[in-house]
N, C-alpha and C positions, 0 to 999 in steps of 0.2 A: 965420675967417682962419687960426687955428692948425691946424685940420683940413687945410686945403690945404697948409700948410707941412710938416706931418708926412707927407702923401701925397708931396710932392715929394722929401722926404728919403728915404723908403722906396724910391722908384723909383730914386734915385741909388745907394743901397746895394745893391739887388737887381735889376739890369736884366734878367737872364735870367728871373728869377721873374715879373716883370711882363710880359715878352714871352710867356711860357707862359700867363699868365692871360688875355691878350687872345685867344690862340688857343683856349683852353678856352671862353671866353665866346662866341666866334663859333659854336661848335658848337650852342649853345642856340637859334640861329635856324633850325636845320634841322628838318624834319618828323620824326615818329617813324619813318616808313618810310625816309627818307634815313639816319637814325641807325642803324637796324638793318642796312641794306645796308652801311654803312661798317664796322659792327662785324663782320659776317661776313667782309668782305674783310680786315680787320685780323687776324682770327683765323687765316685761311688763310695770310696772309703770315708771321705769327709762327711757325706750325708749320713752314713751309718753312725759315725762318731757323734755328729751333732744330735741325732735323734736319741742316742743312748746317754749323752752327757749334759744336755742342756734342757731346761724346762720349756724354753720357747719352741725349739724345733720338735721336741717330743710331742707337743700339742699341735703345732702348725702342720707338720708333715704326716700326722697319724692317718688322716683320711686319704692321703695320697699314696700310701704304701700298701700295695696289694697284700703282701705278707713279707715276713722278715727276710726270706731268701732272695727276694727279687725287688729291684728298685726301678721306678719309672725313669724315663729320660729327663734331662734337665728342663725341657720345655713343659713337662707335666707338673712341675713343682711351682708353688706360688712365688710371687716376686716379693722381695724384702724391700720395703720402702723406708725412707729416712724417718718417717713418723713411727714406724715399727721400732726402730732403734731407740728413739726418744722414749717411747712408751714402755719398752720391755728391756731396758738396759741391763738390769740384773739377771733377767731370764735368759739373755743371750750369752752370759758368762758361764763357762763350764762349772758344774756343781762343786767339783773338788779343787777349784782354783784357790791358791794361797793368797788371800786378800791382803796379807801384809807385804806381798811382793809385787802384786799387779799395780800398774800405774794408770792414771786417767788422762787420756788425750782429749783435745777439743778441736773442733773444726767449724768454720763458718760455712764452708761448702760453696760450690759454684751455684747452688740453687737458693742460697740465702736462708737456709734452714740450719740453725746452730744445733749441734749435737755433741754428745760425749761418747767415748768408746774406751775400752780397756785394752792395754797392751803390756808386754813384759820385755825384759832385756833380750830374750831370744828373738822376738819379732823385730826389735830395734836393730840388732846386729845383722839379721837377714836382710832387712831393708837397705842398710848401708852396703852390704855385700852386693845386692842387686844393683845399686847405683854404680858401684865400681865396675860391674860387668857392662852396664850401659855405657859408661865413659870409655871403656876399652873399644867400643864399636867405632869411636872416632880415631883410634890409633894411639890414644893415651895409654900409659902403662903405670901400674902402681909405683909410687915413689915420685912421680912427676907432680908438679905443683897445681893445686886447684884453688881458685879464689871464689868464695861464695858471697853473693849479694842477697841478703835475706830480709824480708820486711816484717816478719813476725818475731817480736822480741822474746816471746816465750820459747821459741825454738833455739835461740842462741844462749838462753840461760842454762845453768847446770842441769843436766838431765834432759835437755831438749834435743831435737834432731841434730843440731850442730853445736850443742853445748859442750861436747867433748873435744871440739877442734882445738888443737894446740897451736899457739902462735909463737913457739920458740924458734931458735935459729935453724934447727934441723926439721922443722915441721914441713910436711908436704901439703898442708891445708891452712888457709886463713879465712876468717869470717869477717864480713863487714855488715854490721846492722844497717839496713837500708830502709828505715821507716820514713824519715824526713829527707827530702831531696831538694837541695838548693845549689846555686852555682858554685859557692865555696866548697860545698861537700863534693860535688862532681869533680872539682879541681883536685881535691885530696885523693879521690878514688883513682883518677888518672895517674897521679904521682905514685900511688901504691903499685899500679900495674907496671909502670915504667921502672920502678926500683926493684920490685920483688920478682918480676918477670914470670908470671904464672904460665902454665901450659893450657889450662882451661879456665873459663869463666862460667859460673852457674848462678842463675837467679830468675826472678820474676820477669816476664816479658816486658812489662811496663817500666821496670827499673832499668833493665838493660837497654831498652829503647831510649830512655832519657839520657843515659850515659852515652849511647851512640850519637844522639843528636848533638850533645855537647862536644864530643870529639870532632865531628864533622864541621860544626859551626866554627870551632876554634882552630881548625886546620892542624890538629894534633897528630903526630905520627907515633904509633904504638910499636912496642918491640916485636920482633919476628918470632918470639918464643911462643906466641899464641897458636895453638893447634885447632881449637874449637871453642864455640860458645854454646852453652846449653840453656834453652828457655824452658821454663816450667810454670805450673800453677795457673796460667792464663792462656787465652788464645794467642797464638803467634801469627799475626797477620803478614801477608806478603810484603807490604810496605815496610813493616818493622824488620822483617828478615833481611830485606835488601839494604836497609839503612845500617843494620848491625854488621853485615858482611863488608860494607863499604868502610865503616868506622874501624872495625877490628881486624880487617885483612885476613879473615879465615872463615871456614865454613860454620854455619849456624845450624844447630840441631834442636829438634823439638823432643819433648819428653812428656809422657802422660801417666798420671797416677793421682791418687788422693791420699790424704792422711790415713784414712781407715784401711785402704787397700793400695799400698804403694807399688811402684814398678810394674805398671800394667803394660806400657809399650814405650819403646825407645826408637829413635831414628838412626839409621845407619848412614854411611858416607855416600850411599847411592840415593839418599833422600826418601827412603821408604821407612814407614813405621812398623816395627816388628813387635808382635804381642809376645810377652814372656810367658808362653803357655805352660812352662813347668811351674810357674808361680800362680797363675790365674787361669780361670776358664772365662773367656769373654764371649758374650752373645750380643747380637744386634737384632732388636725386636721392633717391629713396626707398631708404633703407638700414635694414633691420630695421623698426622701428616708428616711424621719424622721417624727416623730410625734411632731408637733409644738404646744406650749401652747398659747392659747388665753384667756385673762382674762377680765372680766367685773367687775368694782367696783360697787357694789349695793348700797353703802352708799354715794357716791360722787355726790352731786347735784351742786357743784360749777363748776367743770370742768369734765364732764362725760367721762370716758374711757369705751367704749363699743366694745367688741371683739378686744381687743388690743393685737397685736402681740408682745410678750415679747422678741422674739429672742432666746428663750430657748426651749429645747425639753423635753418631758415627756409624760406620759400617765396616764389615770384614771384607777382605779382598781375596780373590783367587790368585793363583800363580806363585812363582818363587822369585827371589831377589838375586841379582848377580853377585851380591856379597857372599852368598853361599850359606848363610845362616839358615837353620831349619825352621825357625819360628814363622808362624803365619803372619800375614800382613793386614793392616787396617788403615783407615783414613778417618780423620776427625770431621765432625760437622761444626756448626756454630755453637760454641760453648764458652763459658768462663770469661764473660765480658766485664772488665773492671774499669774503674776510673780512679784518677788521683784527686785528692782533696787539696786545695790551696789555701794558705793563710795570707794575711795582709802583706807580709814581707816577700811573698812570691815563692816560698818553700812549698814543695809538693809532698804529700803524705800518702803512703801506700794504703790501699783498702784493708790490708791485714791488720793494721793498727786499730782501726775502728771495729773490725770484727772481733778482735780480742777483748774489747771492752764489754762484750756481751757474753763471754764465756761463763758457764755455770748458771745462767739465768734460764732455767728449764721451762719456765712458764711461757717463754717466747716461742711461737709457732713459725713465724716468718717475719723477716725484717728487711728494711731498706733505708740506707742513709742517702739523703739528698742535700746537696749544697745549694742554698738559695742566694748566697752572697758571701763575701770574704769574712763576715762576722756572724753568719747564721747557718746552722745545720739543722735539718729536720730528720727525725728518726720515726719512720712509719713502722708500726708494730701491729701484727696480728698475734694476740696473746690470750692465754687462758685466763689470766688475771693481770691487773695493772702492776707495774713495778712500784716498789715502796719508795718513799721519799729518800731513804738512805741510799738505795740503788741508783736512783736518778742523780742524786748529788755526787755519788762516786764517779759516774760516767762523765758528768759535766766538769768535775774537778780535774779528771785525767786529761780531758781535751784542753782545758784552759792552761794546764801545766805544760803539756807537751806540744800542743799545736799553736794556740793563740790565746792569750789571757783575756781577750775580749770576745772570744767565740761564744755564741749563745746556742744552746741546744733546745729545740722544740720537739716534744714527743707527741705524735698523733696516733691514737688507737683507731685502727680501721678494721673492717670486716674482710678485706681482701686487698692485695697489692697487684695491680694489673701487670701483665707481662709485656715485653717489647714486641714490636712488629714481627720479630724473628721467632717469637714464642718463648723467649728466655726471660728468666727473672734476673734483673740486674740488682745486686745487693748493695752497690755503691754507685751513685750518680754524681759525678763531679760537675764543675762549672768551667766553661771556657769563654773568657772575655765577656762575661755578662751572666744571664740567667742560667739555671741548671739545664743541661742538655739531656734530652730524653731519647 
């Protein structure tokens, strides 16, 4: 009875989101062939729209369009790099956009390149509807409870991704800001799970991994209400997955997307990652010695992302899944490797907190936080110009206020930041019992 009441309340609060959900669910009744035909049509329409309505694509694609009546295939179009987004932010926004209504989002990205992007309420609601469809692949149904563990405080503020989550008695969603992680806080989170009895947990892999470690070490038994745990934003390692399944007593699901282009792929109960091909066109292109993922958002008409280089690796798979969904399959490569920063008291802080400190500093081309000791953080910057003293003071003041009052920040301006042995850029390198680990 309470489940139905929560469902009714959610539909009243978010009518556009639920309308979008019904549209997304109807797609799942199509065949694979119908879905691919629709995807190709949507891609062509998006390219035509972008050329006609944005300064960036009208210039970038001009030489690649033989004539107006015929478009080249996706592989014939240039790749959109993160630096293009940084350098041409306003040119990517459609010319007739109402600038009083559009919002600016920020991301640190898995590649360590901070950038801004435009979005509006329509994109936000579609993103959340897509998340609901992804959750339903676990067996969850709207109205059942979800507990979010999120490390970016901007996202839980009013207007953020989870800023509209209601924590009232009839709420089907609760949000836990998960920036600082300590034993006392982990105890509080366990108590929340045991008293509120959610159906799903959703959060960063590293945060859920820390919670799972605590549950196992303390021998805590969690309620049987948990149907699934969703890991996002970071690589989900096999060891983490096994630990979470042991701790939470349910299946662990992976989810792939980014702030700029959410809802790229979701894992089903058979353990396969399905590409939401009604929302994105995903490519795997060989670059150097790895398969790099390029994504096109088929639904974004405000700021089109076409053949966007995510900085992640992975490949598309042939075949179909026993779950019966028509969506194509994929698998991830090595990507999104994060670390936790520790203070003198042993609290652990999620990388999202440190990334947020650099939002809006558009002179930064690439960055990397490195912890050298419990009281020393180094910030390596590749920047077009040095940060002002005011900007530096603001960064250090925030860290001393929120992390540790004795933490010192040393900024190093460098020409380049070396990649790891796996070829990835780690934008936060924490420390484990001594010097920073590389």
